[in-house]
C-alpha positions as CSV (number, residue, x, y, z in Angstrom):
1,M,-39.8,9.2,47.0
2,A,-36.8,10.7,45.2
3,P,-34.1,8.7,43.9
4,N,-30.6,8.6,45.8
5,P,-28.2,10.3,44.0
6,F,-25.3,8.4,45.4
7,L,-26.9,5.0,44.4
8,C,-27.3,6.8,40.7
9,R,-23.9,7.8,40.5
10,R,-22.7,4.2,41.6
11,A,-24.7,2.9,38.9
12,L,-23.4,5.1,36.3
13,L,-19.6,4.2,37.3
14,A,-20.3,0.6,37.3
15,G,-22.0,0.5,34.0
16,A,-19.3,2.7,32.6
17,M,-16.5,0.3,33.9
18,H,-18.3,-2.5,32.3
19,T,-18.5,-0.6,29.0
20,G,-15.0,0.1,29.2
21,V,-14.0,-3.6,29.6
22,A,-16.2,-4.7,26.9
23,I,-14.7,-2.4,24.5
24,A,-11.2,-3.5,25.6
25,L,-11.9,-7.1,25.2
26,A,-13.6,-6.4,21.7
27,Q,-10.3,-4.8,20.4
28,P,-8.2,-7.4,18.6
29,S,-4.7,-7.8,20.4
30,F,-1.6,-6.9,18.6
31,A,-0.4,-10.6,19.3
32,A,-3.3,-11.9,17.3
33,D,-2.9,-9.7,14.4
34,K,0.7,-10.5,13.9
35,L,1.1,-12.5,10.6
36,S,3.5,-15.5,10.3
37,R,6.8,-15.0,8.4
38,I,6.7,-16.3,4.7
39,V,9.7,-17.6,3.3
40,V,10.2,-17.0,-0.5
41,T,12.6,-18.9,-2.6
42,R,13.0,-17.1,-6.0
43,D,15.1,-16.9,-8.9
44,P,17.3,-13.6,-8.5
45,A,16.6,-12.7,-12.3
46,C,12.9,-12.7,-11.9
47,G,11.6,-9.1,-11.5
48,C,7.8,-10.2,-11.0
49,C,9.1,-12.3,-7.7
50,G,10.1,-9.1,-6.2
51,A,6.7,-7.5,-7.0
52,W,5.1,-10.3,-5.4
53,V,7.3,-10.2,-2.2
54,A,6.5,-6.5,-2.0
55,H,2.6,-7.3,-2.3
56,V,2.8,-9.7,0.5
57,Q,5.0,-7.4,2.7
58,Q,2.6,-4.5,2.1
59,A,-0.3,-6.9,3.5
60,G,1.6,-7.0,6.9
61,F,3.6,-10.4,6.3
62,P,7.2,-10.4,7.5
63,V,9.3,-12.0,4.6
64,E,12.5,-13.8,4.3
65,V,13.8,-14.0,0.6
66,I,16.3,-16.8,-0.4
67,E,17.6,-16.7,-4.0
68,T,18.6,-19.8,-6.2
69,G,18.5,-20.5,-9.8
70,D,17.1,-24.0,-9.0
71,L,13.7,-24.3,-7.3
72,A,12.8,-27.6,-8.6
73,P,14.2,-29.6,-5.5
74,L,12.1,-27.3,-3.2
75,K,9.1,-27.5,-5.3
76,G,9.4,-31.6,-5.1
77,R,10.0,-31.6,-1.2
78,L,6.7,-29.4,-0.6
79,G,4.7,-31.5,-3.1
80,V,4.0,-28.8,-5.7
81,P,2.5,-30.5,-8.7
82,E,4.5,-29.8,-12.1
83,A,1.3,-28.6,-13.7
84,L,1.1,-25.8,-10.9
85,F,4.8,-24.8,-11.1
86,A,5.3,-20.9,-11.2
87,C,8.2,-18.6,-11.0
88,H,8.7,-18.6,-7.1
89,T,7.7,-20.7,-4.2
90,A,7.0,-19.6,-0.4
91,E,6.3,-21.4,2.7
92,V,4.4,-20.3,5.7
93,E,3.0,-22.4,8.7
94,G,3.7,-25.6,7.0
95,Y,2.2,-24.7,3.5
96,A,3.5,-24.2,0.3
97,I,2.6,-21.0,-1.6
98,E,3.5,-21.4,-5.4
99,G,3.2,-18.3,-7.8
100,H,1.3,-15.1,-7.5
101,V,-1.3,-15.9,-4.8
102,P,-3.1,-13.0,-3.3
103,A,-2.1,-12.1,0.3
104,S,-5.7,-12.0,1.2
105,T,-6.1,-15.8,0.2
106,I,-2.9,-16.8,2.2
107,R,-4.7,-15.1,5.2
108,R,-8.0,-17.2,4.5
109,L,-5.8,-20.3,4.1
110,L,-4.2,-19.6,7.5
111,V,-7.5,-19.1,9.3
112,Q,-9.4,-22.0,7.8
113,R,-6.3,-24.3,7.9
114,P,-7.6,-27.1,5.6
115,Q,-5.9,-30.3,5.2
116,A,-3.7,-29.5,2.3
117,A,-0.1,-29.1,0.8
118,G,-0.7,-25.4,-0.2
119,L,-2.1,-23.0,-2.5
120,A,-1.0,-22.2,-6.4
121,V,-1.5,-19.7,-8.9
122,A,-0.1,-21.7,-12.2
123,G,1.9,-19.4,-14.4
124,M,2.1,-15.6,-14.5
125,P,-1.4,-14.4,-15.1
126,V,-1.5,-10.6,-15.9
127,G,-3.1,-8.7,-13.0
128,S,-2.3,-11.1,-10.3
129,P,-0.1,-9.7,-7.4
130,G,3.4,-8.7,-9.0
131,M,2.1,-9.3,-12.6
132,E,0.4,-5.8,-12.9
133,V,1.0,-4.5,-16.4
134,P,-0.2,-0.8,-16.9
135,G,-2.8,-0.8,-19.7
136,A,-3.2,-4.5,-19.9
137,T,-6.5,-6.0,-19.1
138,P,-6.2,-8.2,-16.1
139,E,-6.9,-12.0,-16.7
140,T,-9.1,-14.3,-14.7
141,Y,-7.2,-17.0,-12.8
142,E,-7.7,-19.6,-10.1
143,V,-6.1,-20.3,-6.7
144,I,-5.8,-23.8,-6.6
145,L,-5.9,-25.6,-3.1
146,F,-3.5,-29.0,-3.5
147,G,-2.2,-31.7,-1.6
148,P,-1.9,-35.7,-2.0
149,G,-5.1,-36.6,-4.0
150,L,-6.4,-33.0,-3.7
151,R,-6.8,-30.1,-6.4
152,R,-9.7,-27.8,-6.1
153,V,-10.2,-24.2,-6.9
154,F,-9.8,-22.4,-3.4
155,A,-10.4,-18.8,-5.0
156,R,-11.0,-17.2,-8.3
157,Y,-9.7,-13.6,-9.2
158,R,-9.8,-11.4,-12.2
159,G,-6.6,-9.2,-11.5
160,A,-6.8,-8.0,-8.2
161,Q,-10.6,-8.4,-7.4
162,E,-12.1,-11.8,-6.3
163,V,-14.8,-13.2,-8.3
């Protein structure tokens, strides 16, 4: 007996419809990809802070910049340990971001949501975002997850490359 062409077309259309729905559901929504605003407080005289702001903007984060010559009260309010102080401090989704933390690590923090006050890259390591120096060998540096009673390595980088 020959197959019924009407049933074959109906099955084909139904399969195509299910495939289309599956593809549509697999696509990430625009809202899911929207990154949270980062508020960066920086010294207006610091050039590398502006380069770090450009780095996180290029990664898709909307950024608000506040300029001040005295960041110590903000660092204290956010619980940034003095040993981890850097040249700028940012806030995103309740976390402090201290210094030249790579945007990809900030994204990972926001996905994992650990119990912590924030992330920090102490000092100004050559090769970290905003501290790129043409011709200079990038330094290896650590991104520290910190909070009350907590200080551990969250990521390690050599320049822009996670190691």
